[in-house]
N, C-alpha and C positions, 0 to 999 in steps of 0.2 A: 603491784603486779598487773592490774588492769591497764594502768597507764603504759607500762612497758609493752604489754601485749598489743595495745592500740598503736604504739609507735612502730612496732614490727610490721603490723598490717599496713600502716600508711607507707612505710618504707618499701614494703613489697609491692604495693600498688604503684608507687612512683617508678620503681624499677621496671615493672611490667609495662607501664605507660610509655616509658622511655624506649623500651625494646620494641613496642608496637609502632611507635613513631619512626624509629630507625628502619623497621621493616618496610613500612609504607613508603618512606623516603627512598629506600633502596629500590623498591619496585618501580617507583616513578622515574628514577634515574635510569633504570634498565630500559624502560619503555622509550625514554628520550634518546638514549644511546642507540637502541635498535633503529629508531626512526632516522637518526642521523646517518647510520651505516647504510640503510636502504636507500636514502636520498643520494648519498655519495656514490653508491654503486650505480644507480640509475643515471646519475650525471656523467660518470665515466663511460657508461655504456653508450649514452647518446653522443658524447664527444668522440668516442672511438668510431661510431658509425659515420659521423660527419667527416672525420678526418680521412677515413679509408676511401670514401667515395669522392668527396670534394667536388668542386664545380667541374663540369665537362670542359675538356681542353684538347689541344692537338695530340696530347699523350694518349688519348682514347682512340686514335686513328692508326692505321697500318698501311704501308705501301703494299699493294696487291702482289707485286712481283716477289716480295719476300716469302710469301706462302704458296705462290703459283708461278714458278719460274718459266713454265711453258705458255703462260698467258700472253696473248698478243694485244697490241694497242695501236690506236690511231687517234691520238688525243687532239681533237680538232681545235680546241680553244687555246692550245699552246701555240698554234701556228695561225695561218691566215685562211685556211680552207674551211671557212664557216660562214654563216649568214651575215655576219658583220663585215667580213673581208679583211680582218686584221687580228693579231694576237689579242687575247682578252685579258683585262686587268686581273691580277691575282694569280695567274698561271705562270709562275716563275721557273718551273721545271717540268719536263715531260713525265710526270708521275701520276699514277692513279691511286688515290687515297680513299679509304672507306673506314667507317667505325669498325672496331674489331668484330662485333657481332655480325655486321653485314659482310665483312671480308670472309669470315669462315663459313657463312651461309652460301656465299658465292662459290667458295672452293668446292663445296659439295656438288654444285652444278657442273663446274669444270671437271671434276674427277669423273662424274658420271658420263659426260660427253666424251671424254678422252677414251673411255672404254668402248665407245661406239665409233671411234675414229674421227671425232670432231673436237673442237675447242671453242673458247670464247675470245672475242676481240672487243676491247673496251674503247668506246668513243669519249665517254666522260664519266666521272665518278663524283667525288666531293668537289663542290664548286663554292668558292668564297662568296660571301654576300656582295663584296665589291664587284665581282664579275657579273652578278645579276643586275647590279646598278648600272654597269657598263651596257648591258643589253637594253635596259630601260631607256637610258640616255640615247642610244642608237635608234630605238623604235620611235622615240618622240621626234626625231629628225626625219620628217617625211620626204625630204629632198634627197636623202641618201638611199638610192635603190641600186647600188652597184651590184649586189648579189641576188637581185630579184629573180632573174631568169633561172638560176640554179636552185634556189631554196624556197621561193614563194611565188612562182609564176602565175598562179591562179587566185591570189589574194592581194588586195590592196594593203599596203603597209600600215595604213591608218587603222585597219581592222585586226591587227595582230593581237592587241590587248583584248578586244571584245571576244575574239574567238579562242582565247586562252592559250595562245602560243607563247606569249610574253607576259610575265607577271612581275610584280615588285618583290615577291618572295618565291623561292624555289625549294622544292624538297631536296635538291642536291646539296643545298647549304646546311642541311641537317645531318649530312654525312652518311646516309643509308639509302641513297638512290643512285642508280647506275644506268648508263646508256650503253647498249652492247648489241652484238650480233654473233653469228656462228661462222666458224671457218672450218675448212677441211684440213685435217692434219696431213693427209696424203698429198693433196695438190697445192696446199697453202692458199687456196682461193676462198674469198668471202662468198658465202651462199647467197643466192639471189632471192631476196625477200619481197621483190615486186615494187619497191620504192626505195630510194636512197635515204641515208641517215639525215635527219634534220630537215626533211622536206615538209614544209608547212602546208598540208593538203589533206583532204579527206581520205585519199588513197593510203595514207600512212596509218590509219586506224587498224589495230590488229584484227578487227572483225570484217574489214573491207574485203569483198570478193568480186565486185562487179568488173573491175578492170585489171585484175591480176590472174595468173594461172592457178590451177588447182595445186600444182607443186609448190608454187610460191606461198600460197595460203597454208599449205601443210607445213612448210618450214617455219612460218610464223607461229603456228600452233605447237610445233616441236619446241621452240624456244619458250613460248608462254607456259606450256605444261611443265617443262623441266624446271623453270624458275618457280612456278607456283608450288611445285612439289616440295621445294626446299625453303618455303616461307616468304616468297616474294609475291607482290601484287602488281598487275600490269596497269598501264595508263591507257584509257580508252581512245586517246588521240594518236598515240605513238607506239608502234610495235616494239621499238627498241628500249623503251623506258620502263624501269621497274623500281619499286620501293619496298624495302623490307617491311613485312607486315607488322612485326613487333620491334620497330626501330627504337634504339635506346634513348634518343634525344628528340622526341617528337615536337618539342616547342622551342628548341634552341637552334638559332641560325648562326653558324660560325663564320668568321671572317679572317682567319689566318691564311696566308698565301700558300699555294702549293709549291713546295720546294724540298 
């Protein structure tokens, strides 16, 4: 009797031990499985984010005319009316392109000016890096002063780099910088800002007042304040030059052609 009783106890203990082992093993497997699931979900989430954004490309840009049909332009680097005196490399079509963020920020300015009877005129927008390199190559050739009288009459060409008018990199190539002015919708005339576009001179500073009229300075301030209101920052050397404050690609210099 005692032996049978002991056998039953031992058998019961073995069963319980086996059940306990299986329970622990199941718990461990559940933990491992949950870890795998979490890791997989995180991996897919990261992959999804990377795929949706992707590297910046020309697909992140928009032709300004598509969203602002009344926008006027005088795209100087597509032709020869510029400080180089010839069409600039990379401008294969008379289009003004900007990143989508910059384009829609600019549209707010255009819409606001139109309600006042004015509009914007674009001189330059996105600029391929190859165009900037064209400028640099031209600036290094000090013998070519064909356009000096019109664009840099008071500056020696050799000083254009030192004074910051020419650089090896341009904010325009990041796609959120624009050169522009204001036009009257009624007369179709460009407003007189006191100095012409791309004049490399101190008079082109937005804060310059010594040699321009009060009205000309007021017009510069009108442009500056309307642009700043909608997220743009001005350039201290050029009244026409603005960069989107929160530009989407602050470290990327694009080089696809304008076309």
